[in-house]
C-alpha positions in Angstrom: 26.5 5.0 16.3 24.6 2.2 18.0 23.5 0.3 14.9 25.9 1.0 12.0 24.5 -1.8 9.8 21.0 -0.3 10.0 22.4 3.2 9.2 24.3 1.9 6.2 21.4 -0.2 4.9 19.0 2.7 5.1 21.0 4.4 2.5 22.0 1.7 0.1 19.2 2.5 -2.4 20.3 6.1 -2.6 23.9 5.0 -3.1 22.8 2.6 -5.8 20.9 5.3 -7.7 23.9 7.7 -7.6 26.2 4.8 -8.7 24.0 4.0 -11.7 23.0 7.5 -12.8 26.5 8.9 -12.4 28.3 5.7 -13.5 30.2 5.9 -10.3 32.3 2.8 -10.1 33.4 3.5 -6.5 29.8 3.6 -5.3 28.9 0.4 -7.2 31.9 -1.5 -6.0 31.3 -0.4 -2.4 27.6 -1.5 -2.6 28.6 -4.9 -4.0 30.9 -5.4 -0.9 28.1 -4.4 1.5 25.6 -6.7 -0.2 28.1 -9.5 -0.2 28.8 -9.2 3.5 25.0 -9.1 4.4 24.1 -11.9 2.1 26.7 -14.3 3.4 26.7 -13.3 7.0 23.3 -14.9 7.8 22.3 -16.1 4.3 19.3 -13.7 4.5 19.0 -10.0 4.1 18.0 -9.3 7.8 18.8 -5.6 8.0 17.1 -3.1 5.6 15.7 -5.8 3.4 13.4 -3.4 1.4 16.2 -0.9 0.8 18.6 -3.7 -0.2 16.0 -5.1 -2.6 15.7 -1.7 -4.3 19.5 -1.4 -4.5 19.7 -4.8 -6.0 17.1 -3.9 -8.6 19.2 -0.8 -9.6 22.5 -2.7 -9.7 21.2 -5.8 -11.4 23.1 -5.3 -14.6 26.4 -4.7 -12.6 26.2 -8.0 -10.8 27.5 -11.3 -12.1 25.3 -14.4 -12.2 26.7 -15.8 -8.9 26.1 -12.5 -7.1 22.5 -12.5 -8.4 21.9 -16.1 -7.3 23.3 -15.4 -3.9 21.2 -12.4 -3.4 18.0 -14.1 -4.6 18.6 -17.0 -2.3 19.0 -14.7 0.7 16.0 -12.6 -0.4 13.8 -15.6 -0.6 14.8 -16.7 2.9 14.1 -13.2 4.2 10.7 -13.2 2.6 9.7 -16.5 4.1 10.9 -15.5 7.5 9.0 -12.2 7.5 5.8 -13.8 6.2 6.0 -16.6 8.8 6.4 -14.1 11.6 3.3 -12.2 10.7 1.1 -14.9 9.2 -1.2 -15.2 12.2 -1.3 -11.6 13.1 -1.3 -9.3 10.0 -5.1 -9.2 9.4 -5.7 -8.7 13.2 -3.2 -5.8 13.4 -3.0 -4.6 9.8 -2.5 -1.0 10.9 0.3 -1.4 13.4 3.6 0.0 12.1 5.8 -3.1 12.9 3.3 -5.5 11.4 3.0 -3.4 8.3 6.7 -3.1 7.8 7.4 -6.8 8.4 4.6 -8.1 6.1 5.0 -5.7 3.2 8.8 -5.7 2.8 8.4 -9.0 1.0 6.3 -7.2 -1.6 9.2 -5.0 -2.5 11.6 -8.0 -2.4 9.3 -10.1 -4.6 9.1 -7.4 -7.3 12.9 -6.8 -7.2 13.9 -10.5 -7.7 11.0 -11.9 -9.8 12.3 -13.4 -13.1 15.9 -13.9 -11.9 17.6 -17.3 -11.8 16.7 -19.0 -8.5 13.5 -16.9 -8.1 11.2 -19.5 -9.4 7.8 -19.5 -7.6 8.8 -16.3 -5.8 5.4 -14.9 -6.8 3.5 -17.6 -5.0 2.8 -15.1 -2.3 1.5 -12.4 -4.6 -2.2 -12.9 -3.9 -1.6 -12.9 -0.1 0.6 -9.8 -0.3 -2.0 -7.9 -2.4 -4.6 -8.7 0.3 -2.2 -7.7 3.1 -1.4 -4.4 1.4 -5.1 -3.6 0.9 -5.9 -4.5 4.5 -3.1 -2.2 5.8 -4.2 0.6 3.6 -7.7 0.3 5.0 -6.7 0.1 8.7 -3.6 2.2 8.9 -5.3 5.1 7.0 -8.9 5.7 8.0 -11.5 6.5 5.3 -11.3 10.2 6.1 -7.5 10.1 5.5 -6.2 10.3 9.1 -3.6 7.7 10.1 -4.7 5.3 12.9 -1.4 5.6 14.8 -1.5 9.4 14.7 1.1 12.0 13.6 4.6 10.5 13.6 4.2 6.7 13.6 1.0 6.7 11.7 1.7 9.4 9.2 5.1 7.8 8.3 3.4 4.4 7.7 0.6 6.1 5.7 3.2 7.9 3.5 4.9 4.5 2.9 1.6 2.9 2.0 1.0 5.6 -0.6 4.4 4.7 -2.1 3.6 0.9 -2.0 0.2 1.6 -3.6 1.9 3.3 -6.4 4.3 0.4 -6.8 1.5 -2.1 -6.8 -0.5 -0.2 -9.3 2.4 0.3 -11.7 3.4 -3.4 -11.4 -0.1 -4.4 -12.4 -0.9 -6.0 -9.0 -3.8 -4.0 -7.5 -5.1 -0.5 -7.8 -5.5 0.6 -4.2 -6.2 4.2 -5.1 -9.6 3.0 -6.3 -10.3 0.5 -3.5 -9.0 2.4 -0.5 -10.5 6.0 -0.3 -8.3 6.9 2.7 -5.2 6.9 0.5 -6.3 9.7 -1.6 -7.5 11.7 1.4 -4.4 11.3 3.4 -2.6 14.5 2.2 -5.6 16.7 2.8 -6.1 15.2 6.3 -2.5 16.1 7.1 -3.1 19.7 6.0 -5.7 20.1 8.8 -3.0 19.3 11.4 -0.3 21.7 10.3 0.3 24.7 12.5 -1.4 28.0 11.3 2.1 29.4 10.4 3.1 26.1 8.7 6.6 24.7 9.5 5.5 21.6 11.4 2.6 19.3 12.1 0.8 19.5 15.5 1.4 16.3 17.3 -1.4 14.0 18.3 0.1 10.8 19.7 3.2 8.8 20.6 5.7 10.7 18.7 6.7 14.3 18.0 5.0 16.5 15.5 7.2 18.3 13.0 8.1 16.6 9.8 6.2 14.0 7.9 8.4 11.0 7.0 8.5 10.1 3.3 6.5 13.2 2.6 8.3 14.0 -0.6 6.7 11.1 -2.6 3.4 10.9 -0.9 2.4 14.5 -0.9 3.8 15.2 -4.4 2.0 12.3 -5.9 -1.3 12.9 -4.0 -1.1 16.6 -5.1 -1.2 15.4 -8.7 -3.7 12.6 -8.2 -6.2 14.9 -6.3 -5.4 18.1 -8.1 -4.6 19.8 -4.8 -1.8 22.4 -5.0 -1.9 23.0 -1.2 -0.2 19.6 -0.7 2.9 21.0 -2.5 2.8 23.9 0.0 2.6 21.4 2.8 5.4 19.4 1.4 7.6 22.5 1.3 6.8 23.8 4.7 7.7 20.6 6.6 11.5 20.2 6.9 12.7 16.8 7.8 16.2 17.5 9.0 15.7 16.8 12.7 19.4 17.0 13.4 18.9 20.8 13.4 17.1 20.5 16.8 19.5 18.2 18.5 22.8 18.8 20.3 25.8 16.8 19.3 25.0 14.3 22.1 22.2 12.7 20.1 22.6 13.2 16.4 20.5 11.0 14.2 20.7 10.1 10.6 18.2 12.0 8.4 18.5 13.0 4.8 19.7 16.6 4.1 17.1 19.0 2.8 17.5 21.1 -0.4 15.5 24.1 -1.5 14.4 23.5 -5.1 12.8 26.9 -5.2 11.3 29.3 -2.7 8.6 27.4 -0.8 9.6 23.9 -2.1 12.1 22.1 0.1 12.6 18.4 -0.2 15.0 15.8 1.3 18.0 14.7 -0.8 16.7 11.2 -1.5 15.8 9.1 -4.5 12.1 9.4 -3.9 12.3 13.1 -4.6 13.7 12.4 -8.0 10.7 10.2 -8.8 8.3 13.1 -8.3 10.3 15.9 -9.9 7.5 16.6 -12.5 5.0 17.0 -9.7 7.4 19.1 -7.7 7.6 21.4 -10.7 3.9 22.2 -10.2 2.6 25.4 -8.6 2.2 25.2 -4.9 -0.6 27.3 -3.3 -1.1 28.4 0.3 -4.3 27.3 1.9 -5.4 30.9 2.4 -5.6 31.1 -1.4 -7.4 27.8 -2.1 -9.6 28.1 1.1 -10.2 24.4 2.0 -12.7 23.7 4.7 -11.5 24.9 8.1 -13.1 22.0 10.0 -12.1 18.3 9.7 -13.1 15.1 11.5 -11.9 11.6 11.1 -15.0 9.7 12.1 -13.3 6.3 12.9 -10.4 7.7 14.9 -12.7 10.3 16.5 -10.4 13.3 16.1 -11.3 16.8 15.2 -9.5 19.8 13.8 -11.1 23.3 14.0 -9.5 26.5 12.8 -10.8 30.1 12.5 -9.1 30.5 9.1 -6.0 29.7 7.1 -3.7 32.7 8.0 -0.6 32.6 10.1 -2.3 34.2 13.1 -5.6 32.3 13.0 -6.7 29.9 15.8 -6.3 26.1 15.6 -7.9 23.8 18.1 -7.5 20.0 17.9 -9.9 17.9 19.9 -9.2 14.2 20.5 -11.9 11.6 21.1 -9.3 8.8 21.4 -11.6 6.5 19.5 -9.0 3.9 18.7 -9.4 0.6 16.8 -7.9 -2.8 17.6 -6.2 -3.1 14.2 -3.7 -0.3 15.0 -3.0 -0.8 18.7 0.4 -0.1 20.0 0.7 3.7 20.6 -2.6 4.6 22.1 -2.8 7.4 24.7 -5.3 8.3 27.3 -6.1 11.4 25.2 -9.9 11.4 25.2 -10.9 15.1 25.7 -7.3 16.3 25.1 -7.2 19.6 23.2 -4.4 21.6 21.7 -4.5 25.3 20.9 -2.5 27.5 18.7 -3.3 31.2 18.1 -1.6 34.5 17.1 1.5 32.6 16.1 1.8 30.8 19.5 1.5 27.2 20.5 -0.4 27.6 23.8 -1.8 24.2 24.7 0.4 21.4 23.5 0.3 17.7 22.9 3.3 16.3 24.8 4.1 13.5 22.5 6.1 10.3 23.1 6.3 8.7 26.5 3.4 10.9 27.7 0.7 8.2 27.6 -1.4 8.8 30.7 -4.1 11.4 31.5 -1.7 13.5 33.6 0.2 14.2 30.4 -2.8 15.5 28.5 -5.0 18.6 28.6 -7.8 16.8 30.4 -9.2 16.9 33.9 -7.7 14.7 36.6 -10.0 13.4 39.3 -8.4 13.9 42.7 -5.2 14.8 40.9 -4.6 11.3 39.4 -4.9 9.6 36.0 -8.0 7.5 35.8 -5.9 4.4 34.9 -2.2 4.0 35.2 0.5 2.3 33.2 2.7 2.2 36.4 5.6 4.0 34.7 5.8 1.8 31.7 5.8 2.9 28.1 2.8 1.0 26.8 -0.5 1.6 25.0 -3.5 2.7 26.9 -6.1 0.0 26.6 -9.3 2.0 27.1 -10.7 4.0 24.2 -12.9 7.1 24.2 -15.8 8.2 22.0 -16.4 11.3 19.9 -20.0 11.8 20.6 -20.7 14.9 18.5 -19.1 16.8 15.6 -20.7 20.0 14.4 -18.8 22.6 12.4 -20.6 25.9 12.1 -20.2 29.3 10.4 -19.6 31.1 13.7 -18.9 28.4 16.3 -17.5 24.9 15.7 -18.6 22.4 18.4 -17.6 18.8 19.3 -18.1 16.5 22.3 -16.5 13.4 23.7 -17.1 10.8 26.3 -14.0 9.7 28.3 -15.8 7.7 31.0 -13.7 4.6 30.4 -10.4 6.4 30.5 -11.4 8.4 33.6 -12.7 5.2 35.3 -15.7 7.3 36.5 -19.5 7.0 36.6 -19.3 9.4 33.6 -16.9 11.9 32.1 -18.0 14.1 29.3 -16.4 17.1 27.7 -17.6 19.6 25.1 -15.5 22.1 23.1 -16.5 25.1 21.1 -14.3 27.3 18.9 -15.7 30.8 18.4 -14.8 32.4 15.1 -16.0 36.0 15.4 -16.0 38.4 12.5 -13.6 40.6 14.5 -10.8 39.5 16.8 -9.0 36.2 17.2 -10.9 32.9 17.6 -11.2 31.6 21.1 -12.2 28.4 22.8 -14.6 27.4 25.5 -14.7 24.0 27.1 -17.4 22.4 29.4 -16.5 19.5 31.6 -19.1 17.2 33.2 -17.5 14.4 35.4 -19.1 12.4 38.2 -16.5 10.3 40.0 -18.8 8.5 42.5 -21.7 10.7 43.5 -19.7 12.4 46.2 -17.3 15.4 46.7 -14.1 15.3 44.7 -11.3 17.6 43.5 -11.0 18.1 39.8 -7.7 19.2 38.4 -8.1 21.0 35.1 -4.7 20.9 33.2 -3.1 22.8 30.4 0.4 21.7 29.3 2.1 24.6 27.5 5.1 24.9 25.2 8.4 24.5 27.2 9.5 28.2 26.6 6.1 29.7 27.3 5.5 31.3 30.8 2.5 31.1 33.1 1.4 34.0 35.4 -1.2 33.2 38.0 -3.8 35.6 39.4 -6.6 35.2 41.9 -9.1 33.5 39.6 -7.5 33.4 36.2 -4.1 32.8 34.6 -2.3 34.3 31.6 0.1 32.3 29.4 2.7 34.3 27.4 4.0 32.7 24.2 7.7 32.6 23.4 7.4 33.0 19.6 5.8 36.4 19.4 5.0 37.4 23.0 1.3 37.1 22.5 -0.9 35.9 25.4 -3.7 33.5 26.3 -6.0 34.3 29.2 -7.6 31.3 30.9 -10.8 31.8 33.0 -13.1 29.4 34.8 -16.9 29.5 35.3 -18.3 27.4 38.1 -21.9 26.5 39.0 -23.7 29.1 41.3 -23.8 28.5 45.0 -26.7 26.5 46.4 -26.9 24.2 43.4 -25.1 21.3 45.2 -24.8 20.2 48.9 -21.4 21.8 48.9 -20.7 24.8 46.6 -18.0 24.5 43.9 -14.8 26.2 44.7 -11.7 27.1 42.8 -9.4 25.8 45.5 -6.2 26.8 43.9 -4.6 28.0 40.6 -1.0 26.6 40.5 1.7 25.6 38.0 4.5 23.1 38.0 7.1 21.5 35.7 5.4 18.4 34.4 7.3 15.4 33.1 6.4 12.2 31.2 4.4 9.2 32.6 6.8 6.5 31.3 9.2 7.2 34.2 10.4 3.6 34.3 11.4 3.8 30.6 12.9 7.3 30.7 14.4 7.6 34.2 15.8 11.1 33.8 13.6 13.3 31.6 15.6 16.5 32.4 18.7 14.8 31.0 16.8 13.9 27.8 15.5 17.5 27.6 19.1 18.7 27.6 19.8 16.9 24.3 17.8 19.5 22.4 19.2 22.9 21.3 16.4 24.7 23.0 13.4 23.6 25.2 10.8 24.3 22.5 12.6 21.9 20.1 11.4 19.0 22.2 8.0 19.4 20.7 9.4 17.7 17.5 9.7 14.5 19.6 8.6 14.6 23.2 8.1 17.3 25.7 10.1 15.6 28.4 9.7 18.7 30.7 7.2 21.5 30.2 5.1 24.1 32.3 1.7 23.0 33.4 -1.2 25.1 34.5 -3.5 23.4 37.0 -6.9 24.7 38.3 -8.1 22.7 41.2 -11.9 22.7 41.4 -13.7 21.1 44.3 -17.3 20.1 44.1 -20.0 17.4 43.7 -19.6 16.6 40.0 -16.9 18.3 38.0 -19.3 20.5 36.1 -17.6 23.8 35.1 -16.6 25.8 32.0 -13.1 27.1 31.0 -12.4 29.9 28.6 -9.2 30.3 26.6 -9.0 33.7 25.0 -5.9 34.7 23.0 -4.9 38.3 22.6 -2.0 40.3 21.2 0.7 41.5 23.5 0.1 45.0 25.0 -3.6 44.8 24.5 -6.1 44.8 27.4 -7.5 41.5 28.5 -11.2 40.9 28.2 -13.3 40.8 31.4 -15.1 37.6 32.2 -18.1 37.6 34.5 -20.2 34.6 35.5 -23.9 35.2 35.0 -26.7 33.9 37.1 -28.4 31.0 35.2 -30.8 28.2 35.8 -29.5 25.1 37.7 -27.6 22.6 35.6 -26.5 25.4 33.2 -23.5 27.7 33.0 -23.4 31.2 31.7 -20.6 33.8 31.2 -20.3 37.3 29.7 -17.0 38.3 28.1 -16.5 42.0 27.6 -14.0 43.2 24.9 -13.4 46.9 24.1 -16.3 47.2 21.6 -18.3 43.9 22.1 -19.7 41.7 24.7 -20.2 38.0 24.2 -22.6 35.8 26.1 -22.2 32.1 26.2 -24.9 29.9 27.9 -24.6 26.1 28.1 -27.3 23.7 29.4 -26.2 20.3 30.5 -29.5 18.5 29.9 -32.7 20.7 30.0 -32.0 23.1 27.0 -33.2 26.1 29.0 -30.8 28.9 28.2 -31.5 32.0 30.4 -28.9 34.5 31.6 -28.5 38.2 31.6 -30.6 39.7 28.7 -30.5 36.5 26.7 -33.2 33.8 26.7 -33.0 30.8 24.4 -33.9 27.2 24.0 -31.2 24.7 22.9 -28.1 22.9 24.0 -26.0 26.1 24.0 -26.0 29.6 22.5 -23.5 32.3 21.7 -24.5 36.0 21.2 -22.2 38.9 20.4 -23.6 42.4 21.0 -22.4 45.9 20.4 -21.5 47.4 23.9 -22.9 50.9 23.2 -26.2 50.0 21.4 -26.8 46.4 22.7 -27.6 45.4 19.1 -27.0 41.7 18.3 -24.1 41.5 15.8 -23.9 37.7 15.3 -25.0 34.6 17.1 -25.0 30.9 17.0 -26.4 27.9 18.9 -26.8 24.2 18.8 -30.4 23.0 18.2 -31.8 26.4 19.1 -35.5 26.7 18.7 -35.8 30.2 19.9 -33.5 33.2 20.8 -34.5 36.4 22.5 -32.2 39.2 23.5 -33.4 42.1 25.7 -37.0 41.1 25.1 -36.7 41.1 21.3 -36.9 38.0 19.2 -33.6 37.4 17.4 -34.8 34.0 16.1 -38.1 32.4 16.4 -39.8 29.9 14.0 -42.8 32.2 13.7 -40.8 35.3 13.3 -37.6 36.5 11.5 -34.0 36.6 12.4 -33.2 40.2 13.4 -29.4 39.8 13.8 -27.3 41.6 11.2 -25.1 38.6 10.5 -26.7 35.8 12.5 -25.4 32.3 12.0 -27.3 29.4 13.3 -25.6 26.0 13.8 -28.2 23.3 14.0 -26.1 20.5 12.7 -26.7 17.3 14.7 -25.0 13.9 14.8 
């Protein structure tokens, strides 16, 4: 164990609670010795100050006057030291996890020792700490509830802030649940990032997905505050015992989990005891409560789309990488990155920690390189992206980003649509539009997949097979027609490799780190040190092309995708299933959508038809002003919608 003192101090509050509740003299005496050593070693708390303060508060009546004075003296020194260290930076970096921890530990210390001999004037920092806590709650958790530092670092900080907000409210300091709307929305935001089958959160940044640190208190208390029983389901489906995924080489200290009742699992920790009344409430699966299937955090610029709330539904996350200065420290070059889960499989993954650059994300590389490099270091990416459009729809969800700064190009734009048909699994289409420098370039479209998934390459498409259920994802590409550019676009090569992280100076041997996990897929709970990557190399003037990702159950035929002739500066494709054919047309600028038997006006349109009769079953489009299929008006301002279940998405930013 590299830091035994840290490991011991992280559990002193739990030991203190056991000692007091069970009247366990051994535990109490042991803690007195630990606290005595720490207090007199440096005459300040140094390690685990917040935990020690909570332990002191619990053991107060078991300590003599001298022990209390000694602890208070050390606690005051620790408070002053931490506040001095962050005095000039807290309000400029109020969402960064280190800043939050260092500044707000004194709040817990202050409340633990206030009123004791030697603690005179200890509350002189109260007003400052109240403001610091409010600032952190506003920066670390965005107004829509998503944590600024993403899943892992950010969600752990957010859960701690929920606890501190409760502490401050009960102590009569400040009611942040009224002042900071993101606190109340945090639990529901996390619900939108859980995998369709539950079990773990989909990663979005510089840590693994999986569990949610301090979830037991935050989710249980928010379930009560917001009257949302789905948060109890979320609490129960996210185990926190990460030792179960590691070999004996790298065991870490996590609290053991216990099953209170079927569907409600919590860590064996004192915070779980605080919320036992809430944990006794009825948890409900999202499929029963039916929350919205689309979510966007407007400040962070991140989107979650799903076709429904069942285990086999499709989940697509789309990242605008729209990061703020107040939470810098773990930013990735993730603008345009998507993840995709469907039919119980995790097909397109977020690679997690140490995978900061573009070559570690599901984005397009220009000439095979990241737009900007960290040169092997593990450090935040400095250039942000922009979420330029968010439009959830009844049949097709749509979003768009601008990654020009991260790509270091004249422009780089990406659009994503999730089709949610009445029949069949949801599928995703993506349109890229990149101009490197007004000349010929090679654009590498990437998809990093789960470490135990397999990729099979064909002439002009690829199929990924998932390891969980054996279901498949077919990946197709639609290029501009010949003659549109001085040199025609070509799919030069479809290939695959074993990709590794971008922080190679920090992690010299990723294969060695991968061996620390009980199986390759377990790396997704921390970092995908090694994983398969699908690469499609497209050569052309401008990286303008469409990709289709269509999931299907194993042993079912794959759909047939055919590029349709369309007007210049537009892309069109027909997808033939067994009983239906789908037409997707996308116009880059001119809004003229004409291909096959479909003619429309708008940014894009989707039309599903019955193969035998040709009848339109359902359709959608962005800003459509007219839609005609096989010469008949399906939608026209002067006419009537003839589709049996047509859905029009005209939402604009």
